[in-house]
N, C-alpha and C positions, 0 to 999 in steps of 0.2 A: 481486567479482559474482554467484559459486556462492551464496556465503552470504547474501547479501542473499536471494535468490530463496528460498533453504530457510527462513530467518526468514519469511521473508512470508506461504509458506505455512502455517508452522505458526500464526500468528496467526490467520489467517483461517480455521483448520481452528478452531482454539478457539473463535474465536469466534460463527461459526457453530452449532456445536457445542450449544456452553450454550444461544444464545437458539433455536434446535429446540427443544432438549429443553425449556427454561421453559415457550414457546410452543404446544407441540403435544404433552409427551411423549413418551417413548422408548418408539414402537412400531417393528414393520416398514414404515407407510406415513411414519415420522418420518426412517428413515435415507434413502428415495427425495427428500423432501424436501430434508434436511440435506444431501442430496450436489448436486442441483441448485442450493440456496444455498451452498453453498461453491464450484464451479465458478464461478457468475458473481461473487462475490466476490474471487476468488483469481484471476480474468483484469482485475478493474476494478482492483487492488492489482499487479497486475503489470504491468499497463500502465502506469498511475500514477509505478511506482515506476523503470521504466525508460525511460521516455519524456519524462514530463512535467514530473519533480521536478528531473533533472537539467539539463534545458534551466534551470528556474525560477531553480535553483542559480547556472548559471553566468551569468547576464541579473542577477543579483544580485552577483555577485562584480563583474562588469563597471562597474554602480553605484557599487560601492565603491571601487574602483579610480577613476574618474573620480571623484568625491568625494574624494577622499585630494590628487590631482592639483590638482584646483581648491584646495583648502583651503591644500596646500604648493607651492605653484608653484618650479619649482627655475629 
């Protein structure tokens, strides 16, 4: 879980830094914009990975199991 969070933060850091650098250049102002963008992206990404995606994966797992039961009844 900690590894997943670390990867999440690193990926959002690289993506937001690249997009900020492309869009407004690298200046003192850009650092503030990048930090704000990174915080927003990281919070959304962490929320998705920690809360929503595991629930969706569990739901899909239950559906697959139900399909297997209906295809191969015992």
